[in-house]
DOKOLLO-94942 format. One record per atom (N, C-alpha, C): residue number from 0; atom name; y, z, x. Coordinates in Angstrom, 1 decimal. Atoms other than C-alpha are relative to their C-alpha. Layout:
BEGIN
 seq atom      v      w      u
 NUM   CA      Y      Z      X
...
END
This chain:
BEGIN
 seq atom      v      w      u
   0    N   -0.7    1.2   -0.3
   0   CA  -23.8  -66.4   15.3
   0    C   -0.7   -1.2   -0.7
   1    N    0.5    1.2    0.5
   1   CA  -24.2  -69.7   13.6
   1    C    0.5   -1.2    0.7
   2    N   -0.5    1.2   -0.7
   2   CA  -24.0  -73.1   15.2
   2    C    0.8   -0.8   -1.0
   3    N   -0.9    0.8    0.9
   3   CA  -21.1  -75.0   13.7
   3    C    0.0   -1.4    0.5
   4    N    0.1    1.3   -0.6
   4   CA  -21.5  -78.0   16.0
   4    C   -0.8    0.0    1.2
   5    N    0.7    0.0   -1.2
   5   CA  -23.9  -79.0   18.6
   5    C   -0.1   -1.5    0.4
   6    N    0.0    1.4   -0.6
   6   CA  -23.3  -82.1   20.8
   6    C   -0.8    0.0    1.3
   7    N    0.7    0.2   -1.3
   7   CA  -24.6  -83.3   24.1
   7    C    0.6    1.0    1.0
   8    N   -0.6   -0.8   -1.0
   8   CA  -22.1  -81.2   26.2
   8    C    0.6    1.2   -0.6
   9    N   -0.7   -1.1    0.6
   9   CA  -20.7  -78.7   23.7
   9    C   -0.7    0.5   -1.2
  10    N    0.5   -0.7    1.2
  10   CA  -22.0  -76.2   21.2
  10    C    1.0    1.0   -0.4
  11    N   -0.9   -0.9    0.6
  11   CA  -19.6  -74.4   18.9
  11    C   -0.7    0.9   -0.9
  12    N    0.6   -1.0    0.9
  12   CA  -20.7  -71.2   17.2
  12    C    1.1    0.7   -0.7
  13    N   -0.9   -0.8    0.8
  13   CA  -19.1  -69.1   14.6
  13    C   -0.7    1.2   -0.5
  14    N    0.6   -1.2    0.5
  14   CA  -19.6  -65.7   13.2
  14    C   -0.9   -0.3   -1.3
  15    N    0.8    0.1    1.2
  15   CA  -22.4  -65.4   10.6
  15    C    0.7    0.9   -1.1
  16    N   -0.6   -0.7    1.1
  16   CA  -21.6  -63.9    7.2
  16    C    0.1    1.5    0.3
  17    N    0.1   -1.5   -0.3
  17   CA  -22.7  -60.3    8.2
  17    C    1.1    0.4    1.0
  18    N   -1.0   -0.3   -1.0
  18   CA  -20.5  -60.3   11.3
  18    C    1.4   -0.3   -0.5
  19    N   -1.4    0.3    0.6
  19   CA  -17.5  -61.9    9.5
  19    C    0.4    1.1   -1.0
  20    N   -0.3   -1.0    1.0
  20   CA  -17.8  -59.4    6.7
  20    C    0.3    1.3    0.7
  21    N   -0.3   -1.2   -0.8
  21   CA  -17.9  -56.5    9.2
  21    C    1.4    0.0    0.6
  22    N   -1.3    0.1   -0.6
  22   CA  -14.9  -57.8   11.0
  22    C    1.1    0.2   -1.0
  23    N   -1.0   -0.1    1.1
  23   CA  -12.9  -58.1    7.7
  23    C    0.0    1.4   -0.5
  24    N    0.1   -1.3    0.5
  24   CA  -14.1  -54.7    6.6
  24    C    0.7    1.0    1.0
  25    N   -0.6   -0.9   -1.0
  25   CA  -13.0  -53.1    9.9
  25    C    1.5   -0.2   -0.1
  26    N   -1.5    0.1    0.1
  26   CA   -9.5  -54.6    9.5
  26    C    0.5    0.7   -1.2
  27    N   -0.4   -0.7    1.2
  27   CA   -9.4  -53.3    6.0
  27    C    0.1    1.5    0.2
  28    N    0.0   -1.4   -0.3
  28   CA  -10.3  -49.8    7.2
  28    C    1.0    0.4    1.0
  29    N   -0.8   -0.4   -1.1
  29   CA   -8.3  -49.8   10.4
  29    C    1.5   -0.3   -0.3
  30    N   -1.5    0.3    0.1
  30   CA   -5.0  -51.5    9.4
  30    C    0.4   -0.2   -1.5
  31    N   -0.4    0.2    1.4
  31   CA   -5.2  -51.8    5.6
  31    C    0.3   -1.5   -0.4
  32    N   -0.2    1.4    0.2
  32   CA   -5.2  -55.6    5.9
  32    C   -1.3   -0.6   -0.5
  33    N    1.1    0.7    0.4
  33   CA   -7.6  -58.2    4.7
  33    C   -0.7    0.3   -1.3
  34    N    0.6   -0.3    1.2
  34   CA   -8.3  -56.8    1.3
  34    C   -0.3   -1.2   -0.8
  35    N    0.2    1.2    0.7
  35   CA   -7.9  -60.2   -0.3
  35    C   -1.2   -0.7    0.5
  36    N    1.2    0.6   -0.6
  36   CA  -10.4  -61.6    2.2
  36    C   -1.3    0.7   -0.4
  37    N    1.2   -0.8    0.3
  37   CA  -12.9  -58.8    1.5
  37    C   -0.4   -0.3   -1.4
  38    N    0.3    0.3    1.4
  38   CA  -12.6  -59.4   -2.2
  38    C   -0.5   -1.5   -0.2
  39    N    0.4    1.4    0.1
  39   CA  -12.9  -63.2   -1.8
  39    C   -1.4   -0.2    0.6
  40    N    1.4    0.1   -0.5
  40   CA  -16.1  -62.7    0.3
  40    C   -1.0    0.5   -1.0
  41    N    0.9   -0.6    1.0
  41   CA  -17.5  -60.8   -2.7
  41    C   -1.3    0.6    0.5
  42    N    1.2   -0.5   -0.6
  42   CA  -19.9  -58.7   -0.7
  42    C   -0.8    0.8   -1.1
  43    N    0.8   -0.8    0.9
  43   CA  -22.8  -57.2   -2.6
  43    C    0.0    1.5    0.4
  44    N    0.1   -1.4   -0.4
  44   CA  -23.4  -53.5   -2.7
  44    C   -0.9    0.2    1.2
  45    N    0.9   -0.1   -1.1
  45   CA  -26.3  -54.0   -0.3
  45    C    0.7   -0.4    1.3
  46    N   -0.7    0.4   -1.2
  46   CA  -24.0  -55.8    2.2
  46    C    0.9    1.1    0.4
  47    N   -0.9   -1.1   -0.3
  47   CA  -21.5  -52.9    2.0
  47    C   -0.8    1.1    0.6
  48    N    0.9   -1.1   -0.5
  48   CA  -24.3  -50.4    2.5
  48    C   -0.4   -0.3    1.4
  49    N    0.4    0.4   -1.3
  49   CA  -25.5  -52.3    5.5
  49    C    1.1    0.1    1.1
  50    N   -1.2    0.0   -0.9
  50   CA  -22.0  -52.5    7.1
  50    C    0.5    1.4    0.3
  51    N   -0.6   -1.3   -0.1
  51   CA  -21.1  -48.9    6.5
  51    C   -0.3    0.8    1.3
  52    N    0.2   -0.7   -1.3
  52   CA  -22.9  -47.3    9.5
  52    C    0.7   -0.6    1.2
  53    N   -0.7    0.6   -1.2
  53   CA  -21.5  -49.8   11.9
  53    C    1.5    0.3   -0.1
  54    N   -1.4   -0.3    0.1
  54   CA  -18.0  -49.3   10.5
  54    C    0.3    1.5    0.4
  55    N   -0.2   -1.4   -0.3
  55   CA  -18.3  -45.5   10.8
  55    C   -0.1    0.3    1.5
  56    N    0.1   -0.2   -1.4
  56   CA  -19.1  -45.9   14.5
  56    C    1.1   -0.6    0.8
  57    N   -1.1    0.7   -0.7
  57   CA  -16.0  -47.9   15.4
  57    C    1.2    0.8    0.4
  58    N   -1.1   -0.8   -0.3
  58   CA  -13.6  -45.0   15.7
  58    C   -0.5    1.4    0.2
  59    N    0.5   -1.4   -0.3
  59   CA  -14.0  -41.5   17.2
  59    C    0.8    1.0   -0.7
  60    N   -0.9   -1.0    0.7
  60   CA  -11.3  -39.9   15.0
  60    C   -1.0    0.8   -0.9
  61    N    0.9   -0.8    0.8
  61   CA  -13.0  -37.0   13.3
  61    C    0.0   -0.3   -1.5
  62    N   -0.1    0.3    1.4
  62   CA  -11.9  -38.2    9.8
  62    C   -0.3   -1.5   -0.3
  63    N    0.2    1.5    0.2
  63   CA  -12.7  -41.9   10.4
  63    C   -1.1   -0.3   -1.0
  64    N    1.1    0.2    0.9
  64   CA  -16.1  -41.7    8.6
  64    C    0.4    0.2   -1.5
  65    N   -0.4   -0.2    1.4
  65   CA  -14.5  -40.2    5.5
  65    C    1.0   -1.1   -0.5
  66    N   -0.9    1.0    0.3
  66   CA  -11.8  -42.8    5.6
  66    C   -0.7   -1.3   -0.3
  67    N    0.8    1.2    0.3
  67   CA  -14.4  -45.6    5.8
  67    C   -0.6    0.1   -1.3
  68    N    0.7   -0.1    1.3
  68   CA  -16.3  -44.2    2.9
  68    C    1.0   -0.1   -1.2
  69    N   -1.0    0.1    1.1
  69   CA  -13.1  -43.9    0.8
  69    C    0.4   -1.4   -0.2
  70    N   -0.4    1.4    0.1
  70   CA  -12.1  -47.4    1.6
  70    C   -1.1   -0.9   -0.6
  71    N    1.1    0.7    0.6
  71   CA  -15.5  -48.8    0.8
  71    C   -0.2    0.3   -1.5
  72    N    0.0   -0.4    1.4
  72   CA  -15.5  -46.8   -2.4
  72    C    1.0   -0.8   -0.9
  73    N   -1.1    0.8    0.7
  73   CA  -12.2  -48.4   -3.4
  73    C   -0.4   -1.5   -0.2
  74    N    0.4    1.4    0.0
  74   CA  -13.5  -51.8   -2.5
  74    C   -1.1   -0.3   -1.0
  75    N    1.1    0.1    0.9
  75   CA  -16.7  -51.3   -4.5
  75    C    0.5    0.0   -1.5
  76    N   -0.6   -0.1    1.4
  76   CA  -14.6  -50.3   -7.6
  76    C    0.7   -1.3   -0.3
  77    N   -0.7    1.2    0.3
  77   CA  -12.5  -53.4   -7.2
  77    C   -0.9   -1.2   -0.2
  78    N    1.0    1.0    0.1
  78   CA  -15.6  -55.5   -6.9
  78    C   -0.9    0.2   -1.2
  79    N    0.7   -0.4    1.2
  79   CA  -17.0  -53.8  -10.1
  79    C   -1.5    0.2    0.3
  80    N    1.4   -0.3   -0.3
  80   CA  -20.1  -52.5   -8.4
  80    C   -0.5    1.3   -0.7
  81    N    0.5   -1.1    0.8
  81   CA  -20.6  -49.9  -11.1
  81    C    0.6    1.3    0.3
  82    N   -0.7   -1.3   -0.4
  82   CA  -18.2  -47.3   -9.8
  82    C    1.0    0.3   -1.1
END
């Protein structure tokens, strides 16, 4: 979380980059939405590697991990991460 505003009686926080990226990547994997947002965030290969274990834990479907890996592979190719 990052502090967006801090006043005398109110503090507003927002997701940090890592949490925002994970949220967008989850939507990409789960619903096939947010591809444009994921591309616009331009995650590094390291950020995608860091997010992958968390993403794989978000669904108990036996093929979810394979789906996450395939989705991230496609995103890496679109981001020109040497794939």
